[in-house]
C-alpha positions in Angstrom: -1.3 26.3 -26.1 -4.6 24.8 -25.0 -4.2 22.4 -22.1 -5.6 18.9 -22.0 -8.0 20.0 -19.2 -9.4 22.8 -21.4 -9.7 20.4 -24.4 -11.5 17.9 -22.2 -14.1 20.5 -21.2 -14.3 21.9 -24.7 -14.4 18.8 -26.9 -15.5 15.7 -24.9 -19.1 15.0 -23.8 -19.6 15.7 -20.1 -21.5 13.3 -17.9 -21.8 15.8 -15.0 -21.5 19.6 -14.4 -18.6 19.0 -12.0 -16.1 16.4 -13.4 -13.2 15.7 -11.1 -10.7 16.8 -13.7 -7.7 14.9 -12.5 -5.3 14.4 -15.4 -3.6 11.1 -15.5 -0.4 10.5 -17.4 0.3 7.0 -16.4 -0.6 4.2 -13.9 1.2 1.4 -12.3 0.2 -1.1 -9.6 -2.1 0.7 -7.1 -1.0 4.2 -8.2 -2.1 6.8 -10.7 0.4 9.6 -11.8 -0.3 13.1 -13.0 1.6 15.1 -15.6 3.5 17.0 -12.9 4.6 14.1 -10.8 1.5 13.8 -8.7 0.9 10.4 -7.2 -2.4 9.0 -6.1 -3.1 5.7 -4.5 -6.1 4.3 -6.3 -8.8 3.1 -3.8 -11.4 2.8 -6.5 -9.7 0.5 -9.1 -11.3 2.3 -12.0 -14.6 1.3 -10.4 -13.8 -2.4 -9.7 -11.9 -2.8 -13.0 -8.2 -3.0 -12.0 -8.5 -5.9 -9.6 -4.9 -7.0 -10.2 -3.6 -3.4 -10.3 -2.9 -1.1 -13.2 -0.7 -2.3 -16.1 0.2 -5.7 -14.6 3.4 -6.9 -16.4 1.8 -10.2 -17.4 -1.2 -8.4 -18.9 1.0 -6.0 -20.8 3.1 -8.9 -22.1 -0.1 -10.7 -23.3 -1.3 -7.6 -25.0 2.0 -7.0 -26.8 2.1 -10.6 -27.9 -1.4 -10.4 -29.4 -0.6 -7.1 -31.1 2.0 -9.0 -33.1 -0.6 -11.4 -34.4 -3.9 -9.7 -35.3 -6.4 -7.1 -34.0 -10.0 -7.1 -35.1 -10.6 -9.5 -38.0 -14.4 -9.9 -38.3 -17.6 -9.6 -36.3 -17.8 -11.8 -33.2 -18.8 -15.4 -33.6 -17.7 -16.1 -37.2 -13.9 -16.8 -37.1 -12.1 -19.0 -34.7 -9.9 -16.7 -32.7 -7.5 -18.3 -30.2 -7.7 -15.6 -27.4 -11.5 -15.9 -27.4 -11.9 -19.7 -27.4 -9.0 -20.2 -24.9 -10.3 -17.7 -22.5 -13.8 -19.0 -22.7 -12.5 -22.5 -21.8 -10.5 -21.1 -18.9 -13.4 -19.1 -17.6 -15.8 -22.0 -17.8 -13.3 -24.1 -15.8 -13.8 -21.6 -12.9 -17.6 -22.0 -12.9 -20.0 -24.8 -12.0 -20.6 -27.3 -14.8 -24.0 -25.9 -15.5 -22.3 -23.1 -17.3 -21.3 -24.3 -20.8 -21.3 -21.3 -23.2 -19.8 -17.8 -23.1 -20.8 -14.8 -25.2 -18.2 -12.0 -25.1 -19.3 -8.4 -25.2 -17.5 -5.0 -25.0 -19.0 -4.0 -21.6 -21.3 -4.9 -18.7 -24.3 -3.1 -20.0 -24.1 -5.1 -23.2 -23.9 -8.3 -21.2 -27.2 -7.1 -19.6 -28.8 -6.5 -22.9 -27.8 -9.9 -24.3 -29.0 -11.7 -21.1 -32.4 -10.0 -21.3 -32.8 -11.1 -24.9 -31.9 -14.7 -24.4 -34.1 -14.9 -21.3 -37.1 -13.7 -23.3 -36.4 -15.9 -26.3 -35.7 -19.1 -24.3 -38.8 -18.8 -22.0 -41.2 -17.2 -24.5 -42.1 -14.7 -21.7 -41.8 -11.0 -21.5 -41.8 -9.9 -17.8 -38.5 -9.2 -16.2 -38.0 -8.4 -12.5 -35.1 -6.4 -11.1 -34.5 -5.1 -7.6 -35.2 -1.7 -6.1 -32.0 0.4 -5.9 -30.4 -1.7 -8.6 -27.9 -0.5 -11.1 -27.2 -2.5 -14.3 -25.9 0.1 -16.8 -27.1 3.0 -18.9 -28.3 1.6 -22.3 -32.1 1.6 -22.8 -32.7 -2.0 -21.7 -30.3 -1.9 -18.8 -31.7 1.5 -17.7 -35.1 0.0 -17.6 -33.8 -2.2 -14.7 -32.5 0.6 -12.6 -34.4 0.6 -9.4 -34.2 4.4 -8.9 -37.0 6.2 -10.8 -35.0 9.5 -10.8 -32.6 8.0 -13.3 -35.3 6.4 -15.5 -37.9 9.2 -15.8 -36.0 11.5 -18.2 -35.6 8.7 -20.7 -39.1 7.2 -20.7 -40.7 5.3 -22.2 -38.4 2.4 -21.5 -39.0 -1.3 -21.7 -42.5 -2.4 -20.7 -43.3 -5.3 -18.3 -40.5 -4.5 -15.8 -41.2 -4.7 -12.1 -39.1 -4.6 -8.9 -38.6 -6.8 -6.0 -37.2 -5.7 -2.7 -33.8 -6.9 -1.5 -34.1 -9.3 1.4 -37.9 -9.1 1.4 -39.1 -12.7 0.7 -42.7 -11.6 0.4 -41.8 -9.5 -2.7 -40.8 -12.8 -4.4 -44.5 -13.4 -5.0 -44.1 -11.1 -8.0 -42.3 -14.0 -9.7 -44.9 -16.0 -11.6 -45.2 -18.2 -14.7 -45.3 -15.0 -16.7 -41.8 -14.0 -15.5 -39.0 -14.5 -18.0 -36.2 -13.7 -15.6 -35.1 -12.1 -12.3 -32.0 -10.0 -12.6 -30.1 -9.3 -9.4 -26.7 -7.9 -8.4 -25.1 -10.4 -6.1 -24.1 -7.4 -4.0 -25.9 -4.1 -4.8 -23.0 -1.8 -5.7 -24.3 1.7 -6.5 -26.9 1.4 -3.8 -24.0 1.5 -1.3 -22.9 -2.1 -1.0 -26.1 -3.8 0.1 -25.7 -7.6 0.7 -28.5 -10.1 0.3 -29.0 -12.7 3.0 -28.3 -16.3 2.3 -32.0 -17.1 3.1 -33.2 -14.5 0.6 -30.9 -15.8 -2.2 -32.0 -19.4 -1.6 -35.7 -18.4 -1.5 -35.1 -16.5 -4.8 -33.5 -19.5 -6.4 -36.4 -21.8 -5.3 -39.0 -19.4 -6.6 -37.4 -19.1 -10.0 -37.0 -22.8 -10.3 -40.7 -23.4 -9.3 -42.0 -20.9 -11.8 -39.6 -21.6 -14.7 -38.2 -18.1 -14.5 -34.5 -17.7 -15.2 -32.3 -16.4 -12.5 -29.7 -13.9 -13.7 -26.9 -12.7 -11.5 -25.1 -9.5 -12.2 -21.4 -10.0 -11.2 -20.1 -7.0 -13.2 -18.7 -5.4 -10.0 -18.3 -8.5 -7.8 -16.5 -10.9 -10.1 -12.9 -12.0 -10.3 -12.0 -11.9 -6.6 -13.4 -8.6 -5.5 -15.4 -10.3 -2.6 -12.7 -12.8 -1.7 -14.1 -15.5 -3.9 -13.7 -15.7 -7.7 -17.4 -15.0 -8.0 -19.7 -13.5 -5.5 -22.5 -16.1 -5.8 -20.1 -18.6 -4.2 -20.8 -16.9 -0.8 -24.5 -18.0 -1.0 -24.2 -21.5 -2.5 -26.8 -20.4 -5.1 -26.1 -20.9 -8.8 -27.9 -18.7 -11.4 -29.0 -19.7 -14.9 -27.2 -16.8 -16.5 -24.1 -14.9 -15.2 -23.2 -11.4 -16.4 -19.5 -10.3 -16.1 -17.4 -7.3 -17.0 -15.1 -4.7 -15.2 -12.5 -6.9 -13.5 -12.7 -9.6 -16.3 -10.3 -7.8 -18.7 -7.3 -6.8 -16.6 -7.9 -3.2 -17.6 -9.1 -3.8 -21.1 -12.7 -3.4 -22.2 -14.5 -6.7 -22.0 -17.8 -8.2 -20.8 -19.6 -11.5 -21.0 -22.7 -13.4 -20.3 -22.5 -17.1 -19.6 -25.2 -19.8 -19.5 -26.2 -23.3 -20.4 -25.8 -24.1 -24.1 -29.5 -24.8 -24.6 -30.2 -21.2 -23.4 -27.4 -19.6 -25.4 -28.3 -21.4 -28.6 -31.6 -19.5 -29.0 -29.7 -16.7 -30.8 -28.6 -19.1 -33.5 -31.8 -19.2 -35.5 -35.4 -17.7 -35.9 -33.8 -15.3 -36.7 -30.2 -16.3 -37.5 -27.7 -14.0 -35.9 -30.2 -13.1 -33.2 -27.5 -11.2 -31.2 -24.4 -9.8 -32.8 -21.6 -7.5 -32.0 -18.7 -6.2 -34.1 -16.0 -5.7 -31.4 -17.3 -7.9 -28.6 -14.6 -10.3 -27.4 -11.8 -8.3 -29.0 -8.8 -10.6 -29.3 -6.5 -8.1 -27.5 -9.0 -7.8 -24.6 -9.4 -11.6 -24.4 -5.6 -12.0 -24.3 -5.4 -9.5 -21.5 -8.2 -11.3 -19.7 -6.4 -14.7 -19.9 -3.4 -13.1 -18.3 -5.4 -11.4 -15.6 -7.2 -14.6 -14.6 -3.8 -16.4 -14.5 -2.4 -13.7 -12.2 -5.3 -14.0 -9.8 -4.8 -17.7 -9.6 -1.0 -17.9 -9.6 -0.5 -15.1 -7.1 -3.3 -16.5 -4.9 -4.9 -13.1 -4.6 -8.2 -14.4 -3.3 -6.4 -15.8 -0.1 -5.4 -12.3 1.1 -8.7 -10.4 0.4 -10.5 -11.1 3.7 -7.4 -10.3 5.8 -7.0 -7.0 4.0 -10.7 -6.2 4.5 -10.4 -6.9 8.2 -7.4 -4.5 8.4 -9.4 -1.8 6.7 -12.3 -2.3 9.2 -10.0 -2.2 12.2 -8.1 0.9 11.1 -11.3 2.8 10.2 -13.1 2.0 13.4 -14.3 5.4 14.5 -17.8 6.7 15.6 -17.6 9.3 12.8 -18.0 6.5 10.2 -21.5 5.4 10.9 -21.2 2.0 9.3 -18.8 -0.1 7.2 -20.7 -2.4 4.8 -19.0 -4.8 2.5 -17.8 -8.2 1.5 -14.1 -8.6 0.9 -12.6 -5.5 -0.8 -15.9 -4.1 -1.9 -16.6 -1.8 0.9 -18.7 1.3 1.8 -18.0 3.9 4.5 -21.3 5.4 5.5 -21.2 9.1 6.5 -24.1 11.4 7.2 -24.2 13.9 4.2 -23.0 14.2 0.7 -21.2 17.4 1.7 -19.1 15.3 4.2 -18.4 12.7 1.5 -17.4 15.4 -1.0 -15.1 17.2 1.5 -13.5 14.0 2.7 -13.0 12.8 -0.9 -11.5 16.1 -1.9 -9.2 16.1 1.1 -8.0 12.5 0.3 -7.2 13.5 -3.3 -5.2 16.5 -2.0 -3.2 14.0 0.1 -2.6 11.6 -2.7 -5.5 9.1 -2.2 -8.2 8.6 -4.8 -11.6 7.7 -3.3 -15.1 8.2 -4.6 -18.8 7.7 -3.7 -21.8 5.7 -5.1 -24.3 6.6 -7.8 -27.3 5.9 -5.7 -25.8 6.4 -2.2 -24.1 9.7 -2.2 -23.6 9.7 1.6 -21.1 6.9 1.5 -17.5 6.6 0.4 -16.4 3.8 -2.0 -13.4 1.6 -1.0 -12.4 -0.9 -3.7 -8.7 -1.0 -4.0 -6.8 -3.4 -6.3 -6.5 -6.8 -4.6 -2.8 -6.4 -4.7 -2.7 -3.5 -2.2 -0.2 -4.1 0.6 -0.5 -3.8 4.3 1.6 -0.6 4.5 -0.5 0.9 1.7 -3.7 0.0 3.5 -2.4 1.7 6.7 -1.4 4.8 4.8 -4.8 5.0 3.0 -6.7 4.6 6.3 -4.5 7.3 7.9 -5.5 9.8 5.2 -9.2 8.8 5.3 -9.3 9.2 9.1 -7.7 12.6 8.8 -10.4 13.7 6.4 -13.2 12.2 8.5 -11.9 14.0 11.6 -11.6 17.2 9.8 -15.0 17.3 8.0 -17.4 15.0 9.9 
């Protein structure tokens, strides 16, 4: 009998020549389980997806309830579907009043694509600026915004009129002019290895966009829904964007994304042409039901209140000269080592000891720490004990 691992390699598209090949049979809370009883504490949260842990009972109950009603019924935006409209209202209640309209997608990269379209249509401009070392997704438009030429070159030509500012370099904001449709920025650069803008830079960026009429678009695909200790990362900077992009942690483990803006901006897709941006499965009713439950869990269990304390404990326990730097905000953290070999060896060791940890797409010399917000103090202590063992052994 052919194993699932063999079938995986034989029949599914591979995204690298060395997939990690852990077979997962089930997941619960902060743990993943293999088919032979292996248990792994998940310190990655499915790459910032499982903010409230895997298979939270309230999310499962919401999914089951929706399954009894209907699944897909028509393309997004035509029928009134309760999970969509109720979640949109609840989401807007968590945001500043300037956000008035939500467009649900299947994923983060689709939220990026939609945001780029409405920015161009609303402003009548074509230039879009992103940041060096940025990551916004892998579709053609989102890929055009990636600030690492190594990942763009093989797929050229991509979108024209894209340029790049430098994070925390206010002089680079001079690239923003009356020809700029939008500036798209991760509130915290994730795949660059958790690079945090300064408050001064973010405020200067907002002022420059306002002065030139360019739209400011924040990518909160990784940072949203409590990851940084606030519901949304932009709250740390007291700077409000014109368009907000969301995904990952929004769906409680189900596929969902969104872009949110003022109604006058979002309304540009209604005509000239009509149906200017459409999706078949975006805002799937089951995903929206799960998202409603996930948001309720974050609020009812006061998960934001414990994030900073847990982050401080991680930093205290991982205080060793062999970890060169710990960068992060809340439970979005980066452990800087010296080489990719060290990262790979430590990561492999952790997995052998029942701890799942990973690295960053554009920063392979650092380990990613982004556990579910529900992780407990004893679990943090156990995780740090294993990480330190690996660091002592291989660094």
